[in-house]
N, C-alpha and C positions, 0 to 999 in steps of 0.2 A: 504494500500500500504506500502511496506517495503522500507527502505532506502538502500537496498542492490544494489550495482552496478553490472551489469551483463557484463562479459567480453566475447568477441566472442571466439568461440572454434577455436584455430589455427589449420590449416590443415597441416599435415606433408608434407614436400617437397619430391618429388619422388626420388631425388638424395640427399644423406646425405651431410650436410654442404654446400649446394648450396645457394648462396645469393638469397634473395627474393626481387622482386620489387613490385610496387603497383598492377601490373597485374598478379602476381604469380611468379613461379620460372623462373629464367633466364636460357636459354639454350645456350650451346656453339655452335657457328656457324662454327668453323673450320672444324669439321668432315663432315658436310653436304656439305660445299663448296668443299672440297677435293674430297669427294665421287662423287659429281656432275661433277666435272672436269674430273675425271677418266671415268665416263660413257660417257661424251661428246667425249673424246679422242678415246675411243674404238669405239663409233658409227661413228666418222669421218673416222677412219681407215677402218672399215667395209664398209662404203659407198664408199670411194675412191677405195677400192679393187674391187668393182663391176664394176666400169667404166674404171679403168686402171689396167694394169698387174703389180701388186705390190706383191712381194714375202713377204707377211706379216708374214708368219710362222717363218722366220729366225729372225725377229725382236720382237718376242713375249717375249723372256726372257729379253732382254734389256729394253723393255717397262715395263715389270713387275718389273724389278729392279728400274726403275725410279719412279714407283708408291711407292714402299717401301721406297726408299730414300727420296722422297718428303714428304711422310707421317711421316717419322722419324724426318726429319728436321723441318717441319712446326709444328708438334705436340710435338716437344721436347721429342721424345721417342727414345733413342739410341738403344733400342732393335730391332727396325724396320730397322735400318741401316745395321745390320748384314746380314739378308737375301737379302737386296738390293745389298750389295757389292758382295756377293757370286753369286747371279743371274747375276749381271753385268759381272763378270769375266767369267762365263760359256757362257753367251750370246755373249760377244765380241769374245771369243775364237772360238765359232762356226761360227760367221760371218767371222772372219779372215781366218779360214780354208776353208770355202766354197767360199769366195769371192777373195780378192786380193792376198792371198797366197795359192790358190788352186793348184798351180803348184808344191808346195813343197810335197815331198813324204817321206814315212817311218817315222823314229824316229824323224826327225826334225819337222814334222807336229805335233806330240805329244808334243814336246818341246815347239812349238809355243803356243799350247793350254795351257800348264802348265804356261807359262809366262803370258798369259792373265788372267788365274785363279789367279795367284799370285797378279796381278794388282788389281783384285777385292778385295782381302783381304787387300791390301794396301789402297784401297779406303775407307774401313771401318774405318781405323785409321785416314785418312785425313778428313772424313766428320763427325766423331763422336763428335768432339767438338761443331759443329753447332747444333747437336741434344741434347746437354745438358751435355754430359759426355765424356771426352776423353778416348779412349780405345787404349792401346798399345799392348795388347796381340795378336791382329790379325797380328802383324808384324812377329810373330814366324812362323805360317803356310805360310805366304807370303815369308819369307826367304827360308824355305825348298823347297817350290814349285818353287821359282825363281831359286835356285841352280840346281834343277833337270831339269827345263826347259832349262837353259843355257847349262847344260851338254848334253842334248839331241840335242840341236841345234848345238853345237860345233862339233859334229861328233865323230870321233874315239878318239881323245884326251879327249873330254868331257866324253865319255863312260868309258875310263880308270880311269878318276878322280872319276866318280860316283861309279865304282867298288871298288876303293881304299877307298872311303868314306863309302861304305857299309860295309867294313871290319873294318874300324877304328872308326866308331861312338860309338860302345859300350865302347871302350877304353876311348874316350872323356867323356862319361857319368860317367864312374868309376872315372876318374880324377876329374871331377867337383864335384861329390859326396864326394870324400875324402877332397877336398878343403873346402867344406861347413862344413863337420864334424869337421875338425881341426881348422877352423876359429872360429867356435862356442866355442870350448874349450878355445881358446886364449882369446875370449871376456869375458869369465867367470872369468879369472884370475885377 
């Protein structure tokens, strides 16, 4: 008999760098709980729709938005908040146009949708810190869509403003570019 100590062959973990317990690798439970909750919610809506007259199709996009937002916040994944906010804006816009504001016609109806869509982009900025990383860039599309939406809702005066802005925005870009170029030269001096 030899005096050599025999060490057990360690089995690699299926997930790299995952902590091991005495019973093997530990698994994260957050994904399965969220996934289970999503399946329960969809099943409940489908069951209720069979017995009651619920227009579930109109609420599909907002429900999908809530799923993305919940997954982004609970999983600390800010990238999931982005489609959640976009889907929320589109879904709420569709609900507003078909529901309480269905009497609105023409360009004002499009303006209402654009305002709801801008709200979805704003929602991304508001909820992103809870998902782990604050994002300010969604404020840019939110501002543009909000201005367009307000212009469409405002009627003739708003359309004139949008027409003037359509002609003037290249001038604003040129002025901003010149400012950045000359400011950089001043900083070098």
